[in-house]
TIVO-2410 file (N, C-alpha, C; in nm, 3 decimals):
# residues 163
REC num residu      c1      c2      c3 atome chaine
REC   1      M   1.245   2.375  -5.688     N      A
REC   1      M   1.174   2.323  -5.590    CA      A
REC   1      M   1.249   2.279  -5.495     C      A
REC   2      D   1.185   2.320  -5.363     N      A
REC   2      D   1.284   2.269  -5.246    CA      A
REC   2      D   1.255   2.147  -5.212     C      A
REC   3      T   1.338   2.086  -5.127     N      A
REC   3      T   1.355   1.939  -5.097    CA      A
REC   3      T   1.215   1.894  -5.034     C      A
REC   4      I   1.158   1.949  -4.934     N      A
REC   4      I   1.046   1.904  -4.886    CA      A
REC   4      I   0.924   1.899  -5.002     C      A
REC   5      K   0.906   1.968  -5.081     N      A
REC   5      K   0.812   1.951  -5.163    CA      A
REC   5      K   0.850   1.832  -5.263     C      A
REC   6      Q   0.976   1.832  -5.313     N      A
REC   6      Q   1.018   1.723  -5.386    CA      A
REC   6      Q   0.966   1.591  -5.320     C      A
REC   7      L   0.976   1.571  -5.189     N      A
REC   7      L   0.984   1.436  -5.128    CA      A
REC   7      L   0.831   1.417  -5.107     C      A
REC   8      Q   0.746   1.521  -5.068     N      A
REC   8      Q   0.586   1.505  -5.067    CA      A
REC   8      Q   0.511   1.489  -5.217     C      A
REC   9      A   0.609   1.534  -5.327     N      A
REC   9      A   0.554   1.526  -5.470    CA      A
REC   9      A   0.542   1.363  -5.490     C      A
REC  10      D   0.645   1.280  -5.471     N      A
REC  10      D   0.642   1.163  -5.501    CA      A
REC  10      D   0.573   1.033  -5.409     C      A
REC  11      R   0.459   0.985  -5.425     N      A
REC  11      R   0.395   0.891  -5.336    CA      A
REC  11      R   0.480   0.786  -5.325     C      A
REC  12      R   0.574   0.748  -5.415     N      A
REC  12      R   0.670   0.611  -5.405    CA      A
REC  12      R   0.775   0.649  -5.290     C      A
REC  13      I   0.786   0.756  -5.230     N      A
REC  13      I   0.906   0.796  -5.140    CA      A
REC  13      I   0.832   0.754  -5.020     C      A
REC  14      L   0.874   0.656  -4.956     N      A
REC  14      L   0.821   0.587  -4.837    CA      A
REC  14      L   0.922   0.612  -4.693     C      A
REC  15      A   0.864   0.611  -4.589     N      A
REC  15      A   0.913   0.616  -4.438    CA      A
REC  15      A   0.883   0.526  -4.379     C      A
REC  16      E   0.956   0.503  -4.265     N      A
REC  16      E   0.891   0.406  -4.152    CA      A
REC  16      E   0.892   0.471  -4.019     C      A
REC  17      C   0.791   0.456  -3.973     N      A
REC  17      C   0.781   0.498  -3.833    CA      A
REC  17      C   0.850   0.448  -3.732     C      A
REC  18      P   0.928   0.520  -3.657     N      A
REC  18      P   1.019   0.480  -3.557    CA      A
REC  18      P   0.946   0.398  -3.419     C      A
REC  19      D   0.834   0.453  -3.421     N      A
REC  19      D   0.750   0.412  -3.302    CA      A
REC  19      D   0.686   0.284  -3.334     C      A
REC  20      S   0.579   0.299  -3.437     N      A
REC  20      S   0.506   0.180  -3.464    CA      A
REC  20      S   0.574   0.070  -3.557     C      A
REC  21      G   0.672   0.123  -3.675     N      A
REC  21      G   0.731   0.038  -3.751    CA      A
REC  21      G   0.643   0.038  -3.879     C      A
REC  22      E   0.536   0.127  -3.862     N      A
REC  22      E   0.465   0.101  -3.992    CA      A
REC  22      E   0.529   0.210  -4.110     C      A
REC  23      T   0.502   0.174  -4.247     N      A
REC  23      T   0.552   0.232  -4.357    CA      A
REC  23      T   0.447   0.328  -4.408     C      A
REC  24      F   0.483   0.448  -4.437     N      A
REC  24      F   0.393   0.552  -4.486    CA      A
REC  24      F   0.461   0.622  -4.609     C      A
REC  25      A   0.369   0.691  -4.693     N      A
REC  25      A   0.420   0.789  -4.804    CA      A
REC  25      A   0.464   0.918  -4.729     C      A
REC  26      L   0.566   0.947  -4.752     N      A
REC  26      L   0.600   1.115  -4.725    CA      A
REC  26      L   0.519   1.218  -4.753     C      A
REC  27      A   0.432   1.181  -4.861     N      A
REC  27      A   0.355   1.268  -4.913    CA      A
REC  27      A   0.225   1.287  -4.828     C      A
REC  28      D   0.221   1.191  -4.718     N      A
REC  28      D   0.107   1.213  -4.636    CA      A
REC  28      D   0.152   1.284  -4.483     C      A
REC  29      A   0.302   1.293  -4.485     N      A
REC  29      A   0.370   1.363  -4.360    CA      A
REC  29      A   0.354   1.510  -4.353     C      A
REC  30      V   0.347   1.537  -4.255     N      A
REC  30      V   0.356   1.686  -4.217    CA      A
REC  30      V   0.506   1.732  -4.220     C      A
REC  31      M   0.581   1.788  -4.303     N      A
REC  31      M   0.729   1.795  -4.302    CA      A
REC  31      M   0.759   1.953  -4.296     C      A
REC  32      F   0.869   2.004  -4.221     N      A
REC  32      F   0.879   2.155  -4.211    CA      A
REC  32      F   1.044   2.159  -4.193     C      A
REC  33      Y   1.097   2.275  -4.209     N      A
REC  33      Y   1.226   2.305  -4.191    CA      A
REC  33      Y   1.216   2.371  -4.040     C      A
REC  34      V   1.339   2.310  -3.962     N      A
REC  34      V   1.364   2.320  -3.825    CA      A
REC  34      V   1.346   2.495  -3.781     C      A
REC  35      G   1.388   2.573  -3.886     N      A
REC  35      G   1.410   2.725  -3.849    CA      A
REC  35      G   1.259   2.789  -3.868     C      A
REC  36      D   1.177   2.731  -3.952     N      A
REC  36      D   1.066   2.790  -4.016    CA      A
REC  36      D   0.932   2.768  -3.887     C      A
REC  37      P   0.842   2.859  -3.917     N      A
REC  37      P   0.744   2.838  -3.794    CA      A
REC  37      P   0.665   2.714  -3.830     C      A
REC  38      L   0.594   2.680  -3.714     N      A
REC  38      L   0.548   2.509  -3.756    CA      A
REC  38      L   0.421   2.562  -3.848     C      A
REC  39      P   0.394   2.457  -3.917     N      A
REC  39      P   0.263   2.446  -3.987    CA      A
REC  39      P   0.156   2.410  -3.903     C      A
REC  40      E   0.029   2.462  -3.957     N      A
REC  40      E  -0.094   2.450  -3.853    CA      A
REC  40      E  -0.091   2.291  -3.797     C      A
REC  41      E  -0.104   2.204  -3.866     N      A
REC  41      E  -0.116   2.064  -3.836    CA      A
REC  41      E  -0.009   2.041  -3.725     C      A
REC  42      A   0.121   2.069  -3.735     N      A
REC  42      A   0.213   2.057  -3.653    CA      A
REC  42      A   0.201   2.131  -3.511     C      A
REC  43      K   0.132   2.245  -3.532     N      A
REC  43      K   0.105   2.311  -3.407    CA      A
REC  43      K  -0.014   2.246  -3.343     C      A
REC  44      Q  -0.106   2.174  -3.410     N      A
REC  44      Q  -0.219   2.137  -3.328    CA      A
REC  44      Q  -0.180   2.004  -3.289     C      A
REC  45      W  -0.083   1.919  -3.326     N      A
REC  45      W  -0.027   1.801  -3.281    CA      A
REC  45      W   0.040   1.853  -3.128     C      A
REC  46      V   0.122   1.939  -3.128     N      A
REC  46      V   0.205   2.001  -3.006    CA      A
REC  46      V   0.109   2.033  -2.925     C      A
REC  47      C  -0.008   2.105  -2.945     N      A
REC  47      C  -0.093   2.143  -2.851    CA      A
REC  47      C  -0.185   2.023  -2.811     C      A
REC  48      G  -0.197   1.934  -2.866     N      A
REC  48      G  -0.272   1.811  -2.826    CA      A
REC  48      G  -0.167   1.755  -2.722     C      A
REC  49      F  -0.035   1.717  -2.778     N      A
REC  49      F   0.060   1.658  -2.674    CA      A
REC  49      F   0.068   1.734  -2.537     C      A
REC  50      E   0.103   1.862  -2.546     N      A
REC  50      E   0.107   1.940  -2.445    CA      A
REC  50      E  -0.012   1.934  -2.336     C      A
REC  51      N  -0.156   1.917  -2.399     N      A
REC  51      N  -0.269   1.910  -2.326    CA      A
REC  51      N  -0.265   1.766  -2.266     C      A
REC  52      D  -0.202   1.646  -2.315     N      A
REC  52      D  -0.190   1.526  -2.289    CA      A
REC  52      D  -0.089   1.535  -2.162     C      A
REC  53      I  -0.007   1.588  -2.157     N      A
REC  53      I   0.104   1.598  -2.063    CA      A
REC  53      I   0.052   1.676  -1.920     C      A
REC  54      K  -0.042   1.799  -1.960     N      A
REC  54      K  -0.079   1.869  -1.846    CA      A
REC  54      K  -0.189   1.771  -1.798     C      A
REC  55      E  -0.274   1.686  -1.860     N      A
REC  55      E  -0.365   1.603  -1.800    CA      A
REC  55      E  -0.325   1.485  -1.729     C      A
REC  56      R  -0.196   1.441  -1.773     N      A
REC  56      R  -0.117   1.332  -1.710    CA      A
REC  56      R  -0.064   1.391  -1.579     C      A
REC  57      Q  -0.019   1.496  -1.585     N      A
REC  57      Q   0.030   1.563  -1.466    CA      A
REC  57      Q  -0.069   1.596  -1.334     C      A
REC  58      K  -0.178   1.619  -1.392     N      A
REC  58      K  -0.289   1.633  -1.316    CA      A
REC  58      K  -0.354   1.501  -1.238     C      A
REC  59      E  -0.361   1.396  -1.327     N      A
REC  59      E  -0.386   1.280  -1.263    CA      A
REC  59      E  -0.276   1.226  -1.163     C      A
REC  60      L  -0.147   1.252  -1.192     N      A
REC  60      L  -0.062   1.225  -1.115    CA      A
REC  60      L  -0.070   1.291  -0.970     C      A
REC  61      R  -0.099   1.405  -0.999     N      A
REC  61      R  -0.107   1.505  -0.856    CA      A
REC  61      R  -0.227   1.441  -0.784     C      A
REC  62      E  -0.321   1.402  -0.862     N      A
REC  62      E  -0.449   1.369  -0.782    CA      A
REC  62      E  -0.431   1.245  -0.710     C      A
REC  63      R  -0.339   1.125  -0.780     N      A
REC  63      R  -0.311   0.998  -0.748    CA      A
REC  63      R  -0.187   1.010  -0.607     C      A
REC  64      R  -0.121   1.126  -0.620     N      A
REC  64      R  -0.037   1.140  -0.497    CA      A
REC  64      R  -0.088   1.210  -0.380     C      A
REC  65      R  -0.204   1.273  -0.401     N      A
REC  65      R  -0.307   1.341  -0.293    CA      A
REC  65      R  -0.386   1.218  -0.230     C      A
REC  66      K  -0.405   1.121  -0.331     N      A
REC  66      K  -0.515   1.006  -0.262    CA      A
REC  66      K  -0.410   0.931  -0.187     C      A
REC  67      V  -0.304   0.880  -0.234     N      A
REC  67      V  -0.204   0.804  -0.162    CA      A
REC  67      V  -0.145   0.871  -0.016     C      A
REC  68      K  -0.124   1.016  -0.007     N      A
REC  68      K  -0.106   1.070   0.119    CA      A
REC  68      K  -0.218   1.081   0.209     C      A
REC  69      E  -0.330   1.073   0.171     N      A
REC  69      E  -0.452   1.077   0.243    CA      A
REC  69      E  -0.457   0.939   0.274     C      A
REC  70      A  -0.456   0.849   0.219     N      A
REC  70      A  -0.466   0.696   0.258    CA      A
REC  70      A  -0.368   0.672   0.360     C      A
REC  71      S  -0.252   0.726   0.316     N      A
REC  71      S  -0.119   0.691   0.428    CA      A
REC  71      S  -0.143   0.740   0.559     C      A
REC  72      E  -0.198   0.888   0.540     N      A
REC  72      E  -0.220   0.928   0.658    CA      A
REC  72      E  -0.373   0.865   0.750     C      A
REC  73      R  -0.466   0.826   0.682     N      A
REC  73      R  -0.564   0.744   0.750    CA      A
REC  73      R  -0.511   0.614   0.803     C      A
REC  74      G  -0.429   0.542   0.728     N      A
REC  74      G  -0.365   0.421   0.781    CA      A
REC  74      G  -0.287   0.460   0.902     C      A
REC  75      A  -0.210   0.545   0.907     N      A
REC  75      A  -0.120   0.596   1.026    CA      A
REC  75      A  -0.217   0.615   1.139     C      A
REC  76      T  -0.320   0.696   1.132     N      A
REC  76      T  -0.424   0.725   1.211    CA      A
REC  76      T  -0.490   0.594   1.273     C      A
REC  77      A  -0.532   0.532   1.216     N      A
REC  77      A  -0.577   0.394   1.238    CA      A
REC  77      A  -0.497   0.304   1.318     C      A
REC  78      V  -0.375   0.302   1.262     N      A
REC  78      V  -0.277   0.213   1.358    CA      A
REC  78      V  -0.256   0.269   1.493     C      A
REC  79      G  -0.253   0.410   1.488     N      A
REC  79      G  -0.203   0.477   1.617    CA      A
REC  79      G  -0.344   0.441   1.711     C      A
REC  80      L  -0.443   0.453   1.649     N      A
REC  80      L  -0.573   0.450   1.744    CA      A
REC  80      L  -0.613   0.319   1.774     C      A
REC  81      G  -0.549   0.230   1.688     N      A
REC  81      G  -0.558   0.059   1.714    CA      A
REC  81      G  -0.462   0.044   1.838     C      A
REC  82      K  -0.334   0.095   1.844     N      A
REC  82      K  -0.258   0.087   1.948    CA      A
REC  82      K  -0.302   0.144   2.061     C      A
REC  83      I  -0.388   0.237   2.073     N      A
REC  83      I  -0.439   0.304   2.200    CA      A
REC  83      I  -0.553   0.207   2.256     C      A
REC  84      L  -0.629   0.175   2.142     N      A
REC  84      L  -0.744   0.092   2.206    CA      A
REC  84      L  -0.725  -0.067   2.247     C      A
REC  85      E  -0.602  -0.119   2.206     N      A
REC  85      E  -0.553  -0.226   2.242    CA      A
REC  85      E  -0.528  -0.255   2.376     C      A
REC  86      K  -0.475  -0.124   2.415     N      A
REC  86      K  -0.430  -0.113   2.564    CA      A
REC  86      K  -0.562  -0.093   2.643     C      A
REC  87      L  -0.667  -0.054   2.605     N      A
REC  87      L  -0.795  -0.045   2.676    CA      A
REC  87      L  -0.881  -0.141   2.668     C      A
REC  88      V  -0.848  -0.232   2.603     N      A
REC  88      V  -0.958  -0.349   2.574    CA      A
REC  88      V  -1.000  -0.429   2.695     C      A
REC  89      P  -0.913  -0.458   2.776     N      A
REC  89      P  -0.947  -0.540   2.915    CA      A
REC  89      P  -1.043  -0.492   2.991     C      A
REC  90      V  -1.058  -0.341   2.991     N      A
REC  90      V  -1.161  -0.266   3.092    CA      A
REC  90      V  -1.293  -0.248   2.993     C      A
REC  91      M  -1.294  -0.304   2.895     N      A
REC  91      M  -1.414  -0.279   2.818    CA      A
REC  91      M  -1.524  -0.407   2.879     C      A
REC  92      K  -1.662  -0.343   2.868     N      A
REC  92      K  -1.747  -0.448   2.911    CA      A
REC  92      K  -1.764  -0.592   2.844     C      A
REC  93      D  -1.756  -0.579   2.714     N      A
REC  93      D  -1.768  -0.701   2.647    CA      A
REC  93      D  -1.653  -0.768   2.640     C      A
REC  94      F  -1.543  -0.740   2.724     N      A
REC  94      F  -1.408  -0.814   2.673    CA      A
REC  94      F  -1.409  -0.978   2.695     C      A
REC  95      G  -1.506  -0.985   2.791     N      A
REC  95      G  -1.490  -1.143   2.806    CA      A
REC  95      G  -1.414  -1.225   2.912     C      A
REC  96      A  -1.346  -1.150   2.976     N      A
REC  96      A  -1.258  -1.204   3.063    CA      A
REC  96      A  -1.233  -1.107   3.204     C      A
REC  97      D  -1.217  -1.157   3.327     N      A
REC  97      D  -1.197  -1.059   3.432    CA      A
REC  97      D  -1.064  -0.971   3.400     C      A
REC  98      S  -1.070  -0.842   3.391     N      A
REC  98      S  -0.962  -0.779   3.370    CA      A
REC  98      S  -0.842  -0.785   3.468     C      A
REC  99      R  -0.873  -0.825   3.574     N      A
REC  99      R  -0.778  -0.839   3.691    CA      A
REC  99      R  -0.702  -0.971   3.660     C      A
REC 100      D  -0.738  -1.067   3.557     N      A
REC 100      D  -0.689  -1.186   3.506    CA      A
REC 100      D  -0.576  -1.174   3.410     C      A
REC 101      V  -0.615  -1.067   3.353     N      A
REC 101      V  -0.489  -1.021   3.222    CA      A
REC 101      V  -0.388  -0.939   3.251     C      A
REC 102      R  -0.261  -0.989   3.185     N      A
REC 102      R  -0.137  -0.914   3.198    CA      A
REC 102      R  -0.094  -0.893   3.056     C      A
REC 103      P  -0.039  -0.764   3.046     N      A
REC 103      P   0.002  -0.712   2.918    CA      A
REC 103      P   0.147  -0.765   2.885     C      A
REC 104      L   0.170  -0.787   2.754     N      A
REC 104      L   0.291  -0.817   2.693    CA      A
REC 104      L   0.308  -0.718   2.590     C      A
REC 105      F   0.201  -0.674   2.521     N      A
REC 105      F   0.203  -0.606   2.407    CA      A
REC 105      F   0.279  -0.628   2.275     C      A
REC 106      E   0.403  -0.702   2.297     N      A
REC 106      E   0.491  -0.744   2.188    CA      A
REC 106      E   0.557  -0.884   2.237     C      A
REC 107      P   0.508  -0.986   2.153     N      A
REC 107      P   0.470  -0.974   2.027    CA      A
REC 107      P   0.326  -1.008   2.007     C      A
REC 108      I   0.267  -1.039   2.139     N      A
REC 108      I   0.120  -1.048   2.154    CA      A
REC 108      I   0.085  -0.963   2.271     C      A
REC 109      D  -0.038  -0.922   2.256     N      A
REC 109      D  -0.111  -0.815   2.338    CA      A
REC 109      D  -0.108  -0.856   2.484     C      A
REC 110      Y  -0.199  -0.954   2.523     N      A
REC 110      Y  -0.194  -1.014   2.665    CA      A
REC 110      Y  -0.181  -1.166   2.692     C      A
REC 111      V  -0.181  -1.188   2.804     N      A
REC 111      V  -0.180  -1.331   2.848    CA      A
REC 111      V  -0.294  -1.319   2.940     C      A
REC 112      V  -0.405  -1.399   2.951     N      A
REC 112      V  -0.505  -1.419   3.028    CA      A
REC 112      V  -0.496  -1.526   3.113     C      A
REC 113      F  -0.498  -1.508   3.248     N      A
REC 113      F  -0.482  -1.631   3.348    CA      A
REC 113      F  -0.614  -1.645   3.403     C      A
REC 114      N  -0.716  -1.726   3.328     N      A
REC 114      N  -0.847  -1.728   3.375    CA      A
REC 114      N  -0.863  -1.804   3.504     C      A
REC 115      G  -0.920  -1.723   3.593     N      A
REC 115      G  -0.950  -1.762   3.748    CA      A
REC 115      G  -0.869  -1.700   3.850     C      A
REC 116      L  -0.737  -1.647   3.788     N      A
REC 116      L  -0.648  -1.579   3.877    CA      A
REC 116      L  -0.710  -1.483   3.992     C      A
REC 117      A  -0.798  -1.399   3.946     N      A
REC 117      A  -0.839  -1.294   4.039    CA      A
REC 117      A  -0.983  -1.364   4.135     C      A
REC 118      A  -1.016  -1.481   4.106     N      A
REC 118      A  -1.124  -1.525   4.189    CA      A
REC 118      A  -1.087  -1.579   4.328     C      A
REC 119      R  -1.185  -1.566   4.407     N      A
REC 119      R  -1.151  -1.573   4.536    CA      A
REC 119      R  -1.054  -1.708   4.561     C      A
REC 120      D  -1.072  -1.817   4.519     N      A
REC 120      D  -0.961  -1.923   4.556    CA      A
REC 120      D  -0.842  -1.914   4.459     C      A
REC 121      G  -0.839  -1.782   4.348     N      A
REC 121      G  -0.714  -1.787   4.284    CA      A
REC 121      G  -0.658  -1.891   4.211     C      A
REC 122      E  -0.753  -1.983   4.161     N      A
REC 122      E  -0.744  -2.101   4.113    CA      A
REC 122      E  -0.734  -2.069   3.954     C      A
REC 123      V  -0.626  -2.088   3.874     N      A
REC 123      V  -0.608  -2.059   3.729    CA      A
REC 123      V  -0.646  -2.186   3.662     C      A
REC 124      D  -0.742  -2.191   3.566     N      A
REC 124      D  -0.802  -2.318   3.527    CA      A
REC 124      D  -0.768  -2.309   3.380     C      A
REC 125      S  -0.714  -2.189   3.327     N      A
REC 125      S  -0.655  -2.195   3.142    CA      A
REC 125      S  -0.574  -2.070   3.160     C      A
REC 126      L  -0.499  -2.070   3.063     N      A
REC 126      L  -0.425  -1.948   2.988    CA      A
REC 126      L  -0.458  -1.952   2.865     C      A
REC 127      V  -0.484  -1.798   2.825     N      A
REC 127      V  -0.516  -1.754   2.687    CA      A
REC 127      V  -0.409  -1.681   2.638     C      A
REC 128      F  -0.362  -1.669   2.537     N      A
REC 128      F  -0.274  -1.582   2.476    CA      A
REC 128      F  -0.367  -1.493   2.376     C      A
REC 129      L  -0.373  -1.353   2.404     N      A
REC 129      L  -0.466  -1.292   2.344    CA      A
REC 129      L  -0.391  -1.167   2.272     C      A
REC 130      D  -0.442  -1.167   2.119     N      A
REC 130      D  -0.403  -1.048   2.043    CA      A
REC 130      D  -0.516  -0.959   2.014     C      A
REC 131      V  -0.497  -0.840   2.022     N      A
REC 131      V  -0.629  -0.736   1.997    CA      A
REC 131      V  -0.597  -0.710   1.848     C      A
REC 132      K  -0.699  -0.684   1.751     N      A
REC 132      K  -0.676  -0.661   1.624    CA      A
REC 132      K  -0.814  -0.555   1.593     C      A
REC 133      T  -0.797  -0.447   1.530     N      A
REC 133      T  -0.885  -0.358   1.499    CA      A
REC 133      T  -0.903  -0.344   1.330     C      A
REC 134      G  -1.019  -0.348   1.311     N      A
REC 134      G  -1.035  -0.309   1.152    CA      A
REC 134      G  -0.999  -0.429   1.068     C      A
REC 135      K  -0.928  -0.445   0.966     N      A
REC 135      K  -0.893  -0.560   0.899    CA      A
REC 135      K  -0.738  -0.594   0.928     C      A
REC 136      A  -0.697  -0.550   1.022     N      A
REC 136      A  -0.551  -0.602   1.049    CA      A
REC 136      A  -0.545  -0.761   1.091     C      A
REC 137      G  -0.430  -0.819   1.043     N      A
REC 137      G  -0.417  -0.965   1.059    CA      A
REC 137      G  -0.298  -0.984   1.110     C      A
REC 138      L  -0.254  -1.108   1.170     N      A
REC 138      L  -0.165  -1.136   1.248    CA      A
REC 138      L  -0.010  -1.153   1.169     C      A
REC 139      Q   0.070  -1.091   1.258     N      A
REC 139      Q   0.207  -1.055   1.178    CA      A
REC 139      Q   0.276  -1.216   1.198     C      A
REC 140      A   0.372  -1.221   1.106     N      A
REC 140      A   0.449  -1.372   1.094    CA      A
REC 140      A   0.462  -1.426   1.248     C      A
REC 141      S   0.526  -1.354   1.323     N      A
REC 141      S   0.563  -1.410   1.457    CA      A
REC 141      S   0.441  -1.426   1.548     C      A
REC 142      Q   0.337  -1.385   1.531     N      A
REC 142      Q   0.219  -1.376   1.575    CA      A
REC 142      Q   0.153  -1.502   1.533     C      A
REC 143      R   0.166  -1.569   1.408     N      A
REC 143      R   0.110  -1.661   1.334    CA      A
REC 143      R   0.174  -1.773   1.416     C      A
REC 144      Q   0.317  -1.768   1.426     N      A
REC 144      Q   0.411  -1.876   1.483    CA      A
REC 144      Q   0.376  -1.914   1.623     C      A
REC 145      I   0.336  -1.791   1.719     N      A
REC 145      I   0.272  -1.829   1.859    CA      A
REC 145      I   0.169  -1.918   1.842     C      A
REC 146      R   0.069  -1.846   1.762     N      A
REC 146      R  -0.057  -1.906   1.770    CA      A
REC 146      R  -0.034  -2.075   1.734     C      A
REC 147      D   0.032  -2.075   1.636     N      A
REC 147      D   0.043  -2.223   1.574    CA      A
REC 147      D   0.125  -2.295   1.721     C      A
REC 148      A   0.222  -2.243   1.766     N      A
REC 148      A   0.276  -2.335   1.874    CA      A
REC 148      A   0.178  -2.354   1.967     C      A
REC 149      V   0.088  -2.273   2.017     N      A
REC 149      V   0.018  -2.271   2.102    CA      A
REC 149      V  -0.095  -2.375   2.090     C      A
REC 150      Q  -0.148  -2.383   1.957     N      A
REC 150      Q  -0.259  -2.475   1.913    CA      A
REC 150      Q  -0.188  -2.619   1.892     C      A
REC 151      G  -0.058  -2.613   1.853     N      A
REC 151      G  -0.009  -2.747   1.833    CA      A
REC 151      G   0.056  -2.804   1.974     C      A
REC 152      G   0.020  -2.735   2.081     N      A
REC 152      G   0.045  -2.796   2.216    CA      A
REC 152      G   0.190  -2.775   2.267     C      A
REC 153      K   0.273  -2.693   2.199     N      A
REC 153      K   0.413  -2.661   2.183    CA      A
REC 153      K   0.445  -2.569   2.315     C      A
REC 154      V   0.369  -2.577   2.433     N      A
REC 154      V   0.382  -2.504   2.527    CA      A
REC 154      V   0.434  -2.564   2.639     C      A
REC 155      E   0.513  -2.520   2.713     N      A
REC 155      E   0.609  -2.574   2.844    CA      A
REC 155      E   0.595  -2.488   2.961     C      A
REC 156      W   0.628  -2.528   3.057     N      A
REC 156      W   0.686  -2.436   3.201    CA      A
REC 156      W   0.803  -2.450   3.200     C      A
REC 157      A   0.883  -2.362   3.265     N      A
REC 157      A   1.006  -2.372   3.297    CA      A
REC 157      A   1.031  -2.253   3.413     C      A
REC 158      R   1.122  -2.285   3.480     N      A
REC 158      R   1.156  -2.165   3.599    CA      A
REC 158      R   1.310  -2.139   3.586     C      A
REC 159      Y   1.348  -2.041   3.622     N      A
REC 159      Y   1.490  -1.981   3.624    CA      A
REC 159      Y   1.508  -1.957   3.767     C      A
REC 160      G   1.611  -2.035   3.799     N      A
REC 160      G   1.662  -2.009   3.944    CA      A
REC 160      G   1.822  -1.961   3.952     C      A
REC 161      G   1.850  -1.886   3.844     N      A
REC 161      G   1.998  -1.839   3.856    CA      A
REC 161      G   2.010  -1.744   3.931     C      A
REC 162      A   2.147  -1.703   3.945     N      A
REC 162      A   2.188  -1.601   4.057    CA      A
REC 162      A   2.127  -1.466   3.993     C      A
REC 163      L   2.040  -1.399   4.073     N      A
REC 163      L   2.041  -1.242   4.031    CA      A
REC 163      L   2.078  -1.180   4.129     C      A
***
């Protein structure tokens, strides 16, 4: 009698699954010699495992495709946003005289000198304005600028050094 048949004949011979730690009778296991053709049960297991790998590879390809598409859409939206923020002062519903607007673009987009373009040229207020499109939020430096302005931490300075 060969070794595999002897091991499977005695239900008292137990083994432990290295993956789950469960104990099972070798009589319940599919055993074979390495050089022999696979038993049908082993072939089915291998086929199922290969199909599972193929399915996971397919899912991975699909995820990569979706990530690439989302990245491309995001890059396009950012680029479009950068263009639109430059055009905002000339839009009808902007809310300020475009002649009162001066661009900075970094770290905020504009400073509006309300009243500058009026006949008397009297500036009655300054507005620090950042243009956002979609769901874009303020960057950390922009939040700090907002907080400084809202906290009244704004001052006037003049540089008169040698130029």
